[in-house]
Every structure is written in C-alpha cells, then in structure tokens.
C-alpha positions in Angstrom: 14.8 -7.9 4.7 14.2 -9.5 1.3 11.2 -11.8 1.2 11.4 -15.4 0.0 10.4 -16.2 -3.5 7.1 -17.6 -2.2 6.3 -14.4 -0.5 7.6 -11.8 -3.0 5.1 -9.3 -4.2 3.8 -10.5 -7.6 4.3 -8.1 -10.5 2.7 -7.7 -13.9 4.8 -7.0 -16.9 4.7 -3.6 -18.6 3.1 -5.2 -21.6 0.4 -6.8 -19.6 -0.2 -3.5 -17.8 -0.6 -1.7 -21.0 -3.2 -4.2 -22.2 -5.0 -4.1 -18.9 -5.0 -0.4 -18.3 -8.2 0.9 -17.0 -9.0 -2.2 -14.9 -10.0 -1.9 -11.2 -7.8 -0.2 -8.7 -6.7 -1.3 -5.3 -5.8 2.3 -4.2 -7.8 4.2 -1.7 -7.8 7.6 -3.4 -7.4 9.2 -6.8 -5.7 6.5 -8.8 -2.9 8.9 -9.6 -5.2 11.6 -11.0 -4.1 14.8 -9.4 -6.4 17.8 -8.9 -4.8 20.9 -10.5 -2.8 22.7 -7.9 -2.3 19.6 -5.7 0.8 17.4 -5.6 0.2 13.8 -6.8 1.5 11.4 -4.2 1.6 7.6 -4.2 2.3 5.6 -1.0 2.9 1.9 -0.9 0.5 1.4 2.0 -2.2 3.5 3.7 0.1 3.9 6.7 2.4 6.2 4.7 -0.6 7.6 2.8 -2.1 8.8 6.0 1.2 10.4 7.1 1.4 12.2 3.7 -2.2 13.5 4.2 -1.3 14.8 7.7 1.7 16.7 6.2 0.2 17.7 2.9 -3.3 18.5 4.0 -5.6 19.7 1.1 -2.5 20.4 -1.0 -2.0 16.8 -1.9 -3.9 14.0 -3.7 -2.8 10.6 -2.3 -3.1 7.1 -3.7 -2.3 4.3 -1.2 -1.7 1.1 -3.1 -2.3 -1.3 -0.2 -5.3 -0.2 1.9 -7.3 -3.3 2.7 -6.9 -4.3 6.4 -7.6 -7.9 5.5 -4.8 -8.0 2.9 -1.4 -9.5 3.8 1.0 -7.0 2.3 3.6 -9.7 1.8 1.4 -11.5 -0.7 0.0 -8.4 -2.4 -0.3 -8.4 -6.2 0.1 -5.0 -7.9 -2.3 -4.0 -10.6 -2.5 -1.8 -13.7 -3.9 1.2 -11.7 -0.9 1.1 -9.5 1.4 1.4 -12.5 -0.7 4.3 -13.8 -0.6 6.1 -10.5 3.1 5.6 -10.1 3.8 6.8 -13.6 2.2 10.2 -12.8 3.4 10.6 -9.2 5.4 13.6 -8.2 6.2 12.2 -4.8 6.4 8.5 -3.8 6.6 7.1 -0.3 7.7 3.5 0.1 8.8 1.4 3.1 11.9 -0.1 1.5 14.0 -2.8 3.0 12.5 -5.4 0.7 9.0 -4.9 2.0 7.5 -3.3 -1.1 9.9 -3.9 -3.9 7.1 -3.6 -6.4 7.2 0.2 -6.1 10.7 0.7 -7.5 10.0 -1.9 -10.3 6.8 -0.2 -11.3 8.3 3.2 -11.2 11.0 2.0 -13.6 8.3 0.3 -15.8 6.3 3.5 -15.9 9.4 5.5 -16.9 8.9 8.0 -14.1 12.4 9.1 -13.3 11.4 12.5 -11.9 9.4 11.4 -8.9 10.8 12.3 -5.5 11.1 8.9 -3.7 11.1 8.6 0.0 12.4 5.3 1.3 11.4 5.0 5.0 14.1 2.4 5.8 16.8 4.5 4.3 15.4 7.6 6.1 15.5 5.6 9.4 19.2 4.8 9.0 18.5 1.3 10.3 20.6 -1.6 9.1 20.6 -5.3 9.8 22.4 -6.3 13.0 25.6 -8.3 12.6 24.7 -11.9 11.7 21.0 -11.0 11.6 18.3 -9.5 9.3 16.9 -6.1 9.1 13.4 -5.6 10.7 11.8 -3.6 7.9 8.7 -2.7 9.8 9.9 0.8 10.6 6.5 2.4 10.9 6.3 1.0 14.4 9.4 3.1 15.3 8.2 6.6 16.2 11.5 8.4 15.7 11.6 7.0 12.2 8.1 8.1 11.5 9.0 11.6 12.6 11.9 11.6 10.1 9.6 10.4 7.4 7.2 13.3 8.1 10.1 15.8 7.8 11.3 14.2 4.6 7.7 14.2 3.2 7.5 18.0 4.0 10.7 18.6 2.2 9.6 16.5 -0.9 6.3 18.3 -1.1 8.0 21.6 -0.8 10.2 20.7 -3.8 7.1 19.9 -5.7 5.1 22.9 -4.5 7.4 25.6 -3.1 4.5 28.1 -2.6 3.1 25.9 0.2 6.3 25.2 2.1 5.0 26.9 5.2 1.9 24.8 5.3 3.9 21.5 4.9 6.4 22.5 7.6 3.6 23.5 10.0 1.6 20.3 9.4 4.7 18.1 9.8 5.4 19.8 13.2 1.9 19.2 14.3 2.1 15.5 13.3 5.4 15.1 15.1 3.9 16.7 18.2 1.3 13.8 18.1 4.1 11.3 18.2 5.6 12.6 21.5 2.7 11.2 23.7 3.3 7.8 22.1 7.0 7.8 23.0 6.0 8.9 26.5 3.6 6.0 26.8 6.4 3.6 25.7 8.7 5.2 28.4 6.0 4.5 31.0 5.8 0.9 30.0 9.6 0.7 30.1 9.6 2.1 33.7 6.9 -0.2 34.9 7.7 -3.4 33.0 11.2 -3.1 31.6 12.8 -6.5 31.1 9.5 -8.4 30.9 9.3 -11.1 28.3 6.8 -11.0 25.4 6.1 -13.3 22.5 5.4 -12.4 18.8 4.3 -14.1 15.7 6.2 -11.9 13.3 8.8 -9.1 13.8 6.1 -6.5 12.9 5.8 -4.9 16.4 9.4 -5.3 17.6 10.4 -1.6 17.4 7.4 -0.8 19.7 8.1 -3.6 22.2 11.9 -2.8 22.3 11.2 0.9 22.8 9.0 -0.2 25.7 11.8 -2.1 27.3 10.4 -5.6 26.6 12.3 -8.7 25.7 11.2 -10.8 22.7 11.5 -14.5 23.8 10.0 -16.0 20.6 12.5 -18.4 18.9 13.9 -16.5 15.9 13.3 -19.5 13.7 9.6 -19.3 14.5 8.9 -15.6 13.7 11.2 -15.7 10.6 9.4 -18.8 9.2 6.0 -17.2 9.8 7.1 -14.0 8.0 8.6 -15.9 5.1 5.5 -18.1 4.8 7.6 -21.2 5.6 6.7 -24.2 7.8 7.8 -24.2 11.4 9.6 -27.4 12.5 7.8 -29.4 15.2 10.7 -28.8 17.6 10.6 -25.0 17.2 6.8 -25.0 17.5 7.0 -26.9 20.8 9.7 -24.5 22.0 7.4 -21.6 21.1 4.4 -23.1 22.7 6.3 -23.7 25.9 6.7 -20.0 26.4 3.0 -20.0 27.4 2.7 -23.2 29.3 5.8 -22.2 31.2 4.6 -18.6 31.7 7.9 -17.2 30.4 6.1 -14.3 28.7 3.6 -11.7 29.9 1.9 -11.0 26.6 1.6 -12.3 23.0 1.8 -9.5 20.3 0.0 -11.2 17.4 0.0 -10.0 13.8 -3.6 -10.7 12.8 -3.0 -9.9 9.1 -0.8 -13.0 8.7 -2.3 -16.1 10.3 -2.2 -19.8 9.8 -2.3 -23.1 11.7 0.9 -22.4 13.6 0.1 -18.9 14.6 -3.4 -20.0 15.6 -1.9 -22.7 17.8 0.3 -20.0 19.4 -2.7 -17.8 20.1 -4.7 -20.7 21.5 -1.8 -21.6 23.8 -1.5 -18.0 25.1 -5.2 -17.8 25.8 -5.2 -21.3 27.5 -2.4 -20.1 29.8 -4.3 -16.8 30.6 -1.7 -14.7 28.9 -3.1 -11.6 27.2 -3.0 -11.4 23.4 -2.3 -8.0 21.8 -3.4 -7.9 18.1 -1.5 -5.7 15.7 -1.7 -5.2 11.9 0.5 -3.9 9.1 -2.0 -1.5 7.6 -4.5 0.9 9.1 -7.6 -0.6 10.7 -10.9 0.6 9.2 -11.6 4.2 10.4 -8.2 4.8 12.0 -5.5 7.3 11.2 -1.9 6.6 12.1 -1.8 8.4 15.4 -5.1 6.9 16.6 -4.0 3.4 15.5 -0.6 3.6 17.3 -2.2 5.1 20.4 -4.5 2.0 20.5 -1.6 -0.3 20.0 0.5 1.1 22.8 -2.4 1.4 25.1 -3.3 -2.3 24.4 0.2 -3.3 25.2 0.2 -1.4 28.4 -3.1 -2.9 29.5 -2.0 -6.4 28.7 1.1 -6.0 30.8 -0.8 -4.6 33.7 -3.1 -7.6 34.0 
C-alpha cells in the first residue's frame, strides 16, 4: 500500500547526497563496504538483514538501513550513507508494496543497475483484495519469509557461485526454523479459531489470520493510524467499544507507532482486562528473526489462553 504524503519516506536529492557524503550512517553493519570475497548486501530493514545473514553466513557483508527499534519505519529519512551503500550493493532486499520506496529511488540515484533486487511483496505473490488495500507487512507471513530465504540464496549464488552449496544449506536450515512457528499458529487456530482480536495497525494481520483469529477493529481506525491521520470521534468510540463490550480477546499493539488514539485504545483494553500483545516492525534489541517471531506467536497464544 502506498503511504500518504505525510507518511512517505523522506528522500535527499542526489546533489545533496554528494555534498553530504561521509556523514553519519543509520545502518547496522558495514555501510556498504564489502570485505573482499564477501557479497555486499543492503536490506531496507534489519528484519531482512537478519534473514540475509542466516542465509549468507560469513560469505556476506550486510547493511540494514533501518535498525533502530524505536524508529517508526514509515517516517524514516534516508541519509547519504544509505545512498553510498546502495550504490555498491550486489544484492538488495526490500519489502516493497510501498513500504520502503526510498530503496528503488536511491538505487536509481546511485546508478546501480546491476544489483540483484529482491522485493518481498513481489516474491510473496500477494495482491490487494478487491476493493481493499494490500497489507504490505509480509514479514509476518511465514510462507513468504521462506520464499524470501530461497530467493536470497539464489541471488547470493548469482553473485558468488562458488558458495552456492553454503547458501542452499543455510536457507534450508532457516526455513526449518520457520516450521515450528507455523505449527504454533496451527495450535492457536485449533484452540481459538474464530476468536476476535483488535489491532492498532495492519502490521500483525498475517500472523493473526494464520492463527484463525478475526480482526474486529474498524478498518477506518487502523488505516488512519497507519497513514498518520486523525481518527474521527465516531470511529474512535466504535473502536473503544470493542473492549468495553468485550468483543475481542486480545489487542495486538504496534508499539513502534503510538499516539493519543492508540494510547486510548491500549488503556481501554487494560481497563477491561483484555491482554495486550505488543509487536514491532523491526527487530527488538538482541533478537534475531526466528527468536523475535517465536516470542510474538508465544505472546499471542498466552494472551488468548488467559
């Protein structure tokens, strides 16, 4: 889904980037400087950066552009170091679907036409439902993440054919780690299928839907929060009534994007004794992808069991 103008990722012009080159980086790795013999990879967020590391092992140098767990990715401002890293990348992994448009623009600005680009939304095959909007948060969909791992192995092999067996083996191991997560979702579906939940943004919907849960949040509420728009008083009252009327069994709360209306929602859930399950869009400090998602699914299961 394309973000509103007020939420679009801010971009610096190529001229400004040239003038500012050498300023501080927001990446979590090498700033695009690849060690000889390793493949230089840039990922739009540390979620994809971690997946690349699991597949590439010590054969890759990875720069993750967005890696701050306190940063709202929707309001991220790319910097000169991002441009530099992308101009040198051999493989690029982006989410796509309008989530991180700055990647394509900066690749073009850096005149890097040779990079192998993996667009997770395109890899997923997901499209917007009829009359609706695409949920671009595909890293909460484990089958999609498995496909991204395979595509990453293929792209790394193209860049470094001599290590093809390593990439294939690592991708298989990573995908094996996804299977317990899908099994956990299946257990939630068996125990709580059809139960209502509330959200603040569409971030966790692939996980909740795979777990058989029904999102009862008014679409106007979650869409407004995601776009950074105000929620009308009527929609806010309708949303808060989910908790006072006990129409949901949990609130899955994106704690990376908060404001007065989401805080009222969280307070209403707690006042009604309804469990709150916090989620994020990037990796929490000290977590890898599999550990993070294991914690998310376990927290959802625990909340529903209360």
